[in-house]
RODO-2510 file (C-alpha; in nm, 4 decimals, decimal comma):
residues 82
     n   res          X          Y          Z
     1     m    -1,1972    -1,3141    -0,6474
     2     d    -0,9519    -1,4175    -0,3760
     3     i    -0,6832    -1,1516    -0,3325
     4     k    -0,5641    -1,2305     0,0184
     5     a    -0,2730    -1,4321    -0,1228
     6     d    -0,1421    -1,1128    -0,2868
     7     y    -0,0391    -0,9572     0,0435
     8     p     0,2830    -1,1547     0,0892
     9     s     0,3740    -1,1253    -0,2768
    10     l     0,3434    -0,7518    -0,3421
    11     a     0,6344    -0,6256    -0,5494
    12     k     0,7387    -0,2712    -0,4610
    13     e     0,8442    -0,1955    -0,8193
    14     r     0,4967    -0,2879    -0,9484
    15     i     0,3281    -0,0619    -0,6921
    16     v     0,5610     0,2295    -0,7733
    17     n     0,4856     0,1811    -1,1440
    18     l     0,1095     0,1815    -1,0746
    19     m     0,1473     0,5015    -0,8734
    20     k     0,3349     0,6692    -1,1596
    21     v     0,0774     0,5546    -1,4179
    22     r    -0,2007     0,6950    -1,1992
    23     q    -0,0010     1,0190    -1,1621
    24     m    -0,0046     1,0072    -0,7841
    25     d     0,1796     1,2702    -0,5810
    26     g     0,5571     1,2533    -0,6223
    27     d     0,6159     1,2607    -0,2452
    28     h     0,3988     0,9503    -0,2045
    29     i     0,5895     0,7730    -0,4796
    30     q     0,9224     0,8674    -0,3243
    31     c     0,8052     0,7442     0,0146
    32     t     0,7001     0,4129    -0,1394
    33     e     1,0331     0,3802    -0,3203
    34     s     1,2133     0,4240     0,0106
    35     f     0,9877     0,1726     0,1875
    36     p     1,2115    -0,0904     0,3473
    37     s     1,3632    -0,3251     0,0978
    38     e     1,6139    -0,6035     0,1221
    39     t     1,4538    -0,7146     0,4460
    40     m     1,6174    -1,0268     0,5812
    41     l     1,4113    -1,3253     0,6919
    42     e     1,5398    -1,5854     0,9322
    43     m     1,3290    -1,8765     1,0464
    44     v     1,3917    -2,0441     1,3799
    45     i     1,2453    -2,3913     1,4185
    46     e     1,2706    -2,5554     1,7584
    47     g     1,5601    -2,3281     1,8472
    48     n     1,7551    -2,3974     1,5272
    49     a     1,8157    -2,0866     1,3158
    50     m     1,7935    -2,1437     0,9426
    51     e     1,9905    -1,9533     0,6812
    52     r     1,8874    -1,5894     0,6316
    53     h     1,7254    -1,4918     0,3013
    54     v     1,6444    -1,1568     0,1433
    55     v     1,2694    -1,0958     0,1144
    56     e     1,2086    -0,9621    -0,2359
    57     a     0,8305    -0,9222    -0,2216
    58     g     0,5585    -0,8619     0,0305
    59     v     0,4925    -0,5870     0,2797
    60     l     0,5996    -0,5582     0,6397
    61     q     0,3420    -0,6756     0,8904
    62     g     0,2461    -0,4033     1,1327
    63     s     0,3567    -0,1171     0,9097
    64     p     0,0894     0,1523     0,8621
    65     m     0,1905     0,1719     0,4942
    66     s     0,1232    -0,1958     0,4253
    67     p    -0,2587    -0,1715     0,3888
    68     i    -0,2227     0,1392     0,1713
    69     l     0,0206    -0,0351    -0,0638
    70     f    -0,2094    -0,3371    -0,0785
    71     v    -0,5066    -0,1195    -0,1794
    72     i    -0,3016     0,0566    -0,4483
    73     d    -0,1914    -0,2784    -0,5872
    74     t    -0,5375    -0,4353    -0,5935
    75     s    -0,7541    -0,1307    -0,6739
    76     g    -0,7645    -0,1838    -1,0496
    77     r    -0,8752    -0,5454    -1,0289
    78     a    -1,2398    -0,4702    -0,9512
    79     q    -1,2699    -0,3153    -1,2983
    80     l    -1,1410    -0,6381    -1,4529
    81     v    -1,4217    -0,8332    -1,2862
    82     e    -1,6901    -0,5933    -1,4085
***
């Protein structure tokens, strides 16, 4: 099972829902809900800036929360394989 493509497509709402279903600590859920959203993405190609777009899915690279959110999102999939 190849899950590496999931990293840039994680939806915060789906992760928060999974956390609520699994009855995780409310402080952790609140922290995840406040994780940066509406991040803007701007590509620059050969010095030419493209139009900015809102990033609606994915996790921030370099954030210590990103691997944790990825594990929460993918943790139930191993059971599907079994």
